C-alpha positions in Angstrom: 74.7 233.2 190.8 72.5 234.9 193.2 69.8 237.3 192.1 70.0 241.0 192.9 66.4 241.9 191.4 64.1 243.3 193.9 60.6 241.7 195.0 57.3 242.9 195.6 55.3 241.5 198.9 51.8 240.2 197.8 48.6 240.3 199.5 49.3 236.6 200.1 52.3 237.5 202.2 54.9 236.0 199.6 57.4 237.8 197.7 57.5 237.9 194.0 60.8 239.0 192.1 59.9 242.2 189.8 61.9 240.6 186.7 60.9 237.0 185.5 61.7 234.9 182.6 58.4 234.6 180.4 58.1 231.2 178.6 55.4 232.1 176.0 56.5 231.1 172.8 59.7 229.2 174.0 60.0 225.8 172.0 59.4 222.8 174.1 62.4 221.2 172.6 64.8 224.1 174.1 62.6 225.2 177.0 64.4 223.0 179.8 68.0 224.4 178.6 66.6 228.1 178.4 64.9 228.1 182.0 67.9 226.6 183.2 70.4 228.8 181.6 68.0 231.8 182.9 68.3 230.7 186.4 72.1 230.5 185.9 72.1 234.1 185.1 70.1 235.1 188.1 66.4 234.7 187.2 64.2 233.6 190.2 60.9 234.1 188.6 59.4 231.9 185.7 56.3 232.9 184.2 54.3 230.1 182.4 50.8 228.9 181.7 48.9 225.7 180.7 48.5 226.8 177.2 52.0 227.5 176.4 52.5 223.7 176.4 56.0 223.7 177.8 55.5 223.6 181.7 57.0 220.1 181.8 60.1 221.1 180.0 60.3 224.3 182.2 60.0 222.2 185.3 62.9 219.9 184.0 65.1 223.0 183.6 64.2 224.1 187.3 64.9 220.9 188.8 68.2 220.5 186.9 69.2 223.8 188.7 68.0 222.6 191.9 69.8 219.2 191.7 73.0 220.9 190.8 72.6 223.3 193.9 72.2 226.6 192.2 69.1 227.1 193.8 66.6 225.8 196.3 62.9 225.3 195.5 62.0 228.3 197.8 64.5 230.5 195.7 62.3 230.3 192.5 59.0 231.8 192.0 56.5 229.9 189.5 53.5 231.4 187.8 51.1 229.5 185.9 47.7 229.9 184.5 44.0 228.5 184.3 43.0 228.3 180.6 39.4 229.2 179.3 38.0 225.8 178.7 38.4 224.7 182.3 36.7 227.6 184.6 34.1 225.0 185.9 35.0 224.1 189.6 35.8 220.5 188.8 37.6 221.1 185.8 39.7 224.0 187.2 40.8 221.6 190.1 41.8 219.1 187.4 43.7 221.4 185.3 45.3 222.9 188.4 46.7 219.6 189.5 48.0 218.6 186.1 49.9 221.9 185.6 51.4 221.4 189.3 52.3 217.7 188.2 53.7 218.9 185.1 55.9 221.4 186.8 57.1 218.7 189.2 58.1 221.1 191.8 55.7 220.3 194.7 53.7 223.7 194.4 52.9 226.5 192.2 53.9 229.9 193.7 51.0 231.9 191.7 48.2 230.7 189.7 46.2 233.0 187.5 42.8 233.0 185.7 44.4 233.4 182.1 41.3 235.5 180.8 37.9 236.5 182.2 36.0 234.2 179.7 34.7 230.9 179.7 34.8 228.6 176.9 32.9 225.1 176.4 34.9 222.3 178.2 37.2 220.0 176.1 38.3 216.8 177.8 41.9 216.9 178.6 42.8 213.8 176.7 41.4 215.6 173.6 43.0 218.8 173.8 45.4 219.5 171.0 47.8 222.5 171.5 48.1 225.2 170.8 44.6 225.1 172.4 43.9 228.8 172.1 40.2 229.7 171.4 39.5 226.7 168.9 38.4 223.4 169.1 41.0 220.5 169.1 40.9 220.3 165.1 41.8 224.2 165.1 38.9 224.8 162.8 36.4 226.6 164.6 36.1 228.9 167.8 35.0 227.2 170.7 31.6 228.2 172.0 31.3 230.2 175.3 30.2 228.2 178.4 27.9 230.0 181.1 30.4 229.6 184.1 30.6 232.7 186.6 33.9 234.0 187.4 32.5 233.7 191.2 32.6 229.6 190.6 36.1 229.8 189.1 37.5 232.1 191.8 36.1 229.8 194.5 37.8 226.8 192.8 41.0 228.4 193.1 40.6 229.4 196.5 40.3 225.8 197.6 43.5 224.9 196.3 45.4 227.7 198.3 47.5 226.1 200.8 46.7 227.5 204.2 46.6 226.2 207.8 43.4 225.2 207.4 43.9 223.7 204.1 47.2 221.6 204.3 46.8 219.8 201.2 46.6 222.9 199.0 49.4 223.2 196.3 49.1 226.8 195.3 50.6 229.7 197.4 48.9 232.7 195.8 46.0 233.3 193.3 45.4 235.8 190.9 43.7 237.2 187.6 44.8 238.1 184.0 43.3 240.2 181.3 40.6 241.3 184.1 39.3 245.1 183.7 38.1 247.4 186.6 34.6 246.6 186.8 35.3 242.9 187.0 37.9 243.3 189.6 35.6 245.3 191.7 33.0 242.6 191.5 35.6 240.0 192.4 36.7 241.9 195.4 32.9 241.7 196.7 33.0 238.2 197.1 36.5 236.8 197.2 37.5 235.3 200.4 41.1 235.3 199.2 41.9 238.4 197.4 43.8 238.3 194.3 47.3 238.7 194.6 48.3 239.8 191.2 46.7 241.1 188.0 48.6 240.2 184.6 47.8 242.6 181.7 49.4 243.6 178.3 51.2 246.8 179.2 53.6 248.7 177.2 54.1 252.5 176.1 51.6 252.1 173.4 49.0 250.7 175.8 49.6 252.2 179.2 46.2 251.5 181.1 46.9 253.9 183.9 43.6 253.9 185.5 43.4 249.9 185.6 46.9 250.0 187.2 46.1 252.6 189.6 42.8 250.6 190.7 44.7 247.2 191.1 47.6 248.7 193.0 45.2 251.1 195.2 43.5 247.5 196.1 47.0 245.8 197.1 46.9 243.7 193.6 50.5 243.6 192.4 50.5 244.3 188.7 52.5 242.2 186.0 52.8 243.7 182.8 53.3 241.4 179.6 54.6 242.1 176.1 56.5 245.2 177.4 58.3 245.6 174.2 55.0 246.0 172.6 54.5 244.9 169.1 57.8 242.6 169.1 56.0 239.5 170.3 53.3 239.8 167.8 55.0 240.3 164.5 55.6 236.4 164.1 52.0 235.8 164.9 50.9 237.7 161.6 49.2 240.4 163.9 48.4 243.3 161.4 48.7 245.8 164.0 52.0 244.7 165.3 53.4 244.7 161.6 52.3 248.2 161.2 53.5 249.7 164.5 56.9 251.2 164.8 58.9 248.9 167.0 59.5 250.8 170.5 63.1 249.9 170.4 63.0 252.5 167.2 61.2 255.1 168.7 63.4 258.4 169.2 62.1 258.8 172.9 63.4 255.3 173.9 66.5 255.6 171.8 67.4 259.0 173.1 66.8 257.7 176.8 68.7 254.5 176.3 71.8 256.4 175.0 71.6 259.0 177.8 71.8 256.2 180.5 74.3 253.8 178.6 71.5 251.1 178.6 69.7 249.1 175.8 66.4 250.3 174.8 64.8 246.9 176.2 66.4 247.7 179.5 64.7 251.2 179.4 61.3 249.9 178.4 61.5 247.5 181.5 62.8 250.1 184.0 59.9 252.2 182.9 57.8 249.3 184.3 59.7 248.3 187.4 60.3 251.7 188.6 56.4 252.0 189.0 56.4 248.7 190.6 55.0 246.7 187.7 56.5 243.2 187.5 57.8 242.2 183.9 58.3 238.9 182.2 60.5 239.4 179.1 61.8 236.5 176.9 64.7 236.4 174.9 67.1 233.6 173.2 70.1 236.0 173.7 72.3 235.5 176.7 73.3 238.9 176.4 69.7 240.2 176.0 68.7 238.1 179.0 71.6 239.8 181.3 70.4 243.3 180.1 67.0 242.6 180.9 68.0 241.3 184.5 69.8 244.4 184.9 66.8 246.9 184.4 66.8 247.8 188.0 70.2 249.0 188.3 69.5 252.7 187.2 66.7 255.2 187.5 64.8 257.2 185.1 63.8 260.8 185.9 60.1 261.6 186.2 60.5 263.4 183.1 61.7 260.4 181.3 59.0 258.2 182.5 56.5 260.8 181.1 57.9 260.9 177.9 57.8 257.0 177.6 54.1 257.2 178.8 53.2 260.0 176.3 53.9 257.4 173.5 50.4 255.7 174.5 47.9 255.5 171.5 45.7 252.7 173.5 47.1 250.1 170.7 46.3 246.6 172.1 48.0 243.5 170.2 46.5 240.6 172.4 42.9 240.4 171.6 40.4 237.6 170.7 38.0 239.7 168.7 39.7 239.3 165.5 38.5 235.8 165.3 35.8 234.4 163.0 33.3 234.7 165.9 34.8 237.7 168.0 35.1 237.5 171.7 35.1 241.1 172.7 36.7 241.0 176.2 38.5 244.2 175.9 35.5 246.5 175.1 
């Protein structure tokens, strides 16, 4: 099945589909099948990361689709991310190489710095998953490490495939969970500008100034957790448990009913209509189809505003609740 999803042209010159399949929290034992089935439905963008622990399985699903002639390698866009313990130049190179090998597709389309924070190095053979913010025994928060973003960004630049660097295995590089001041600083020295900024983005956390700044500087924005608290309830996040599910708000329900679409499709269209890439996950085939269909209708300016007006600056993904807080988003 061919994909009808539009794409955004990145600063790198490559195109990135605006709707992807996110594999955060997809179990390893089902990941290959889920990715394969998503591709069969028409998904052409898979969003993964080192700390999701399922890159090898996701790669198996992609290779199965390639082997069966459903897609060619160039038809699929693969995103992965550099984890916090590997910001030092040599560690960034090693983790990127291991991640590329895990996917087994020859190259990565996009590689992001996952968080703008460096944690103490943990040897790869000692890392236990989920790595998140703790040591391998999961008993204490890993100490910070003094590695500047400039070193990490320079390391990623060295991995980008260019005519001058034919051995590179990454097509585009970008950032995740960065804020404006740090992005301005990065732009002041970057030899290769960031192609993408990935951030938490949903009607409870709209971040309009950050999005405007990125788009003004030709940085495409990917929003994660478009459905708000939905992804965080099972993680025992207290704010997610207290928040009204976005699917159940009167605004979203009424707009969905008017258009004859699911609440999820409306939330996704609220993003894609503003040129924000989305990466929803679902275990339901019907929901996967609805998510992929989110560009087939348009919301009015008033409807976009009504959804945006749900904003209460409520963030669900934050590491400042740890025993030793890391206050990235202050």
